[in-house]
C-alpha positions in Angstrom: 26.1 -46.2 -16.5 28.1 -43.7 -18.2 24.6 -41.8 -19.0 23.2 -42.2 -15.6 26.6 -40.6 -14.4 26.5 -37.7 -17.0 22.9 -37.0 -15.8 23.4 -37.2 -11.9 26.5 -34.6 -12.7 24.3 -32.4 -14.5 21.5 -32.5 -12.2 24.0 -31.7 -9.5 25.0 -28.6 -11.4 21.7 -27.5 -11.5 21.5 -27.3 -7.9 24.6 -25.7 -7.5 24.1 -22.8 -10.1 20.6 -22.7 -8.5 22.1 -22.1 -5.0 24.7 -19.9 -6.1 21.7 -17.6 -7.6 19.9 -17.8 -4.2 23.1 -16.8 -2.7 23.1 -13.3 -4.8 19.8 -12.6 -3.5 20.5 -10.0 -0.7 19.5 -10.4 2.6 20.5 -7.2 4.1 19.3 -4.0 2.6 19.8 -0.5 3.4 17.5 2.1 1.9 18.6 5.6 1.2 15.6 7.1 0.0 12.1 6.8 1.2 10.7 5.8 -2.4 13.0 3.1 -2.2 11.7 2.2 1.2 8.2 2.0 0.3 9.0 0.0 -3.0 10.9 -2.9 -1.1 7.7 -2.7 1.3 5.5 -3.5 -1.7 7.3 -5.9 -2.9 7.4 -8.1 0.3 10.8 -7.3 1.5 10.2 -5.6 4.8 12.0 -8.3 6.7 15.2 -7.5 4.3 15.5 -3.6 5.3 18.3 -3.3 7.8 18.6 0.5 7.6 17.0 3.6 6.3 17.0 6.9 6.4 15.1 9.5 8.6 13.0 10.3 5.4 11.5 7.1 6.1 10.1 7.8 9.5 6.5 8.2 8.3 6.6 4.6 7.4 5.2 2.6 10.2 6.7 -0.6 8.9 10.4 0.5 9.5 9.9 2.4 12.5 12.1 0.2 14.4 14.7 -0.4 11.8 18.2 1.2 12.3 18.5 4.7 11.0 21.8 5.7 8.9 21.3 9.4 9.1 19.8 12.0 6.8 18.8 11.4 3.2 21.0 14.8 2.2 24.3 13.2 4.0 23.8 9.3 5.2 26.1 8.2 7.6 29.2 6.2 6.2 29.8 4.3 9.6 26.4 3.5 10.4 25.8 1.8 7.0 28.8 -0.1 7.0 28.1 -1.4 10.6 25.1 -2.9 9.2 26.9 -5.3 7.1 24.7 -4.8 4.1 24.8 -7.0 0.8 22.9 -4.1 -1.1 22.4 -0.3 -0.5 19.7 1.5 -2.6 21.0 5.1 -3.2 20.2 8.1 -5.1 22.2 10.2 -7.7 21.6 13.1 -5.2 24.9 14.9 -4.5 25.2 14.5 -1.0 25.0 10.7 -1.4 27.8 10.5 -4.1 30.9 10.2 -1.9 29.2 7.8 0.4 28.5 5.7 -2.6 31.9 5.8 -3.9 33.3 4.6 -0.6 31.2 1.9 -0.2 31.9 0.4 -3.4 35.6 0.8 -2.8 34.7 -1.5 0.4 33.1 -3.8 -2.2 29.4 -3.2 -1.0 27.1 -3.6 -3.8 25.2 -0.3 -4.7 22.4 0.5 -7.0 22.2 4.1 -7.9 18.7 5.4 -9.3 18.0 8.8 -10.8 14.8 10.0 -9.0 13.3 12.1 -12.2 10.0 11.2 -14.1 7.6 8.3 -14.0 9.5 6.6 -16.7 12.5 6.2 -14.3 10.4 5.5 -11.5 9.0 2.2 -13.4 12.6 1.6 -14.5 13.5 1.7 -10.9 11.2 -0.6 -9.5 11.6 -3.3 -12.0 15.4 -3.2 -11.4 14.9 -3.3 -7.9 12.7 -6.2 -8.0 15.3 -7.9 -10.5 18.3 -7.4 -7.9 16.4 -8.6 -4.6 14.7 -12.1 -6.5 11.2 -10.2 -7.0 10.9 -9.6 -10.7 7.5 -11.1 -11.2 6.2 -9.1 -8.1 7.7 -6.0 -9.6 6.5 -6.5 -13.0 2.9 -7.0 -11.8 3.3 -3.9 -9.6 4.6 -2.0 -12.4 1.5 -3.1 -14.5 -1.0 -2.0 -12.1 0.9 1.6 -11.8 0.6 1.7 -15.6 -3.1 0.5 -15.9 -3.9 3.5 -12.9 -2.0 5.9 -15.1 -3.9 4.9 -18.3 -7.3 5.0 -16.3 -6.7 8.5 -15.0 -5.4 9.8 -18.3 -8.3 8.4 -20.3 -11.0 10.0 -17.7 -8.9 13.5 -18.2 -8.2 13.3 -22.0 -11.2 15.6 -23.3 -11.5 18.1 -20.2 -10.2 21.6 -19.9 -7.1 22.0 -18.5 -7.0 24.0 -15.6 -4.2 26.0 -14.2 -2.6 23.9 -11.2 -0.1 25.5 -8.7 1.9 23.0 -6.2 3.4 24.5 -3.5 5.9 22.1 -2.0 8.0 24.6 0.2 7.0 28.1 1.8 9.2 31.0 2.9 11.1 30.8 0.4 8.6 29.6 -1.9 9.2 26.1 -3.9 7.1 24.7 -6.6 7.7 21.8 -9.4 9.2 22.8 -12.8 8.9 20.9 -16.2 11.4 18.3 -15.2 9.8 17.2 -12.2 7.6 13.9 -11.9 5.0 16.2 -10.1 4.8 18.0 -13.2 3.7 14.8 -15.3 1.4 13.8 -12.6 -0.4 17.3 -13.1 -0.7 16.6 -16.9 -2.1 13.4 -16.1 -4.7 14.3 -13.9 -5.9 16.9 -16.0 -4.2 20.1 -15.3 -1.7 22.5 -16.3 1.1 23.2 -14.1 1.6 27.1 -13.9 5.5 26.4 -14.0 5.8 24.1 -16.6 8.1 26.1 -18.6 10.8 26.5 -15.9 13.5 24.0 -16.8 14.3 22.9 -13.1 12.7 20.1 -11.3 12.0 22.0 -7.8 12.4 25.8 -8.8 12.2 28.7 -6.4 9.6 31.1 -7.5 8.3 34.7 -6.2 4.9 35.5 -5.3 4.7 37.6 -8.1 5.1 34.9 -10.1 2.4 32.8 -9.2 0.0 35.9 -8.7 0.5 36.7 -12.2 -0.2 32.7 -13.5 -3.5 33.3 -11.7 -4.0 29.4 -10.7 -7.3 28.0 -10.7 -6.6 25.2 -8.2 -3.8 25.5 -5.7 -2.4 22.2 -4.0 -0.8 22.6 -0.4 0.6 19.3 0.1 -0.1 18.4 4.0 3.3 19.3 6.0 2.0 20.4 9.2 0.7 22.9 11.6 0.5 26.6 10.3 0.8 25.3 6.8 -2.9 25.2 5.1 -5.6 26.9 3.1 -6.5 29.3 5.9 -2.8 31.0 5.9 -2.5 30.8 2.3 -5.8 33.1 2.2 -4.1 35.6 4.4 -1.0 36.1 2.2 -0.9 39.7 0.8 -2.2 39.8 -2.4 -3.7 36.7 -2.9 -7.5 37.2 -2.1 -8.0 37.8 -5.8 -6.3 34.6 -7.4 -9.1 32.7 -9.1 -8.3 29.4 -6.5 -8.6 31.5 -4.1 -12.1 33.0 -4.8 -13.6 29.9 -5.6 -12.4 27.9 -3.1 -10.2 25.6 -4.9 -7.4 25.3 -2.5 -6.6 21.8 -1.0 -4.5 21.1 1.8 -5.7 17.3 2.4 -3.0 15.2 0.4 -0.2 14.0 2.4 3.3 15.2 1.4 4.3 11.9 1.1 1.5 10.7 -1.3 2.9 13.4 -4.1 6.2 14.3 -3.1 8.0 10.9 -3.1 8.5 8.6 -5.9 7.4 5.4 -5.2 4.3 2.9 -6.1 1.8 5.1 -4.0 2.9 8.0 -5.7 0.6 6.6 -8.9 -1.7 4.1 -6.9 -2.7 6.7 -4.5 -1.4 10.0 -4.9 -2.3 10.5 -8.5 -5.8 9.7 -8.3 -6.1 11.7 -5.3 -4.5 14.8 -7.4 -7.0 14.2 -10.4 -9.8 14.5 -7.7 -8.9 17.8 -6.7 -8.6 19.0 -10.3 -11.5 17.4 -11.9 -13.9 16.3 -9.0 -16.7 16.2 -11.5 -15.3 12.7 -13.3 -15.0 11.0 -9.7 -18.9 12.0 -9.0 -21.1 8.8 -9.0 
C-alpha cells in the first residue's frame, strides 16, 4: 500500500511540475522589432502577439494587433496596459530605458543584439525556448543553415563582384563590415564595397561609391522616387560599371534583406544571390 501511495504521489508531483512549466509559457507577447514579429509568426505564435511597434506594419498577420509606438522609442504606458507576460526587445539605445522600467515592474523581457547571422540563429532558438516552441525553432534554424550552405556552395568558385547596397539616400547610407547584410553579400558571391568600414550602417559620400565602381547595385524597394531610373540620373554615376551594364536592381523588398528574421535567409538571401550571380540560377 505504501508503494502505491508513493507512486501516486510521484505521478501527482509530475503533473504539478508539468502544469507549472505550462504556466511559464508566455500567452501575451509584445514584440518591439519586426524581426521578432516575423519569428513569432514563423513559430506559429501569431495568436500570442498582443502588441507590436509600427515597424511591423508591413505584416498583414498583425495589422489588427495593438501598436505600442515606434521601434526607436516604444511607449512604456501602452506596453504595460497590454499586461504582457513577455516582451521581446533589442539592445537599441532607444529601447533601453523602456526595458529597464519593464523589468522593475516585474515584466519578463528578453533582449537581443541584432548583429550578424550567428546572433540571429541564436535569437530564434532562444525565442523558441522561452515560448515553448523549441523543436519548431530548431527545425527553422536548420532550414536556414541549409539554405546558407546551398547558396555558399553555388557561389564558392565564382568571381566576387563588387556590390553596393543602398539603404538610405539623402544622406546616403550603406552596410559596413559589422552588418548582417555584409554577410549576406559574401555568402551570395559578392564583395561589399564598404566591407572595410568598421560600422554596421555607415553614412558614405557619392564620391566614395563612385571610387569603388560597383558592378552590382542593390536598391531595396523603398517606395516611389527611389529606383533605378532616378539613380541613373545622379550626377557622375553614368560611368559606374553597374549603370553601364544595367546591373541595378530595385525589385527586392526592403523588409526582405534589411530585417533580421527567418525570411532574411530563406527568401532574402536567394533573391540577393540571383541579382549578383543570375547565371547560377538559370535552368
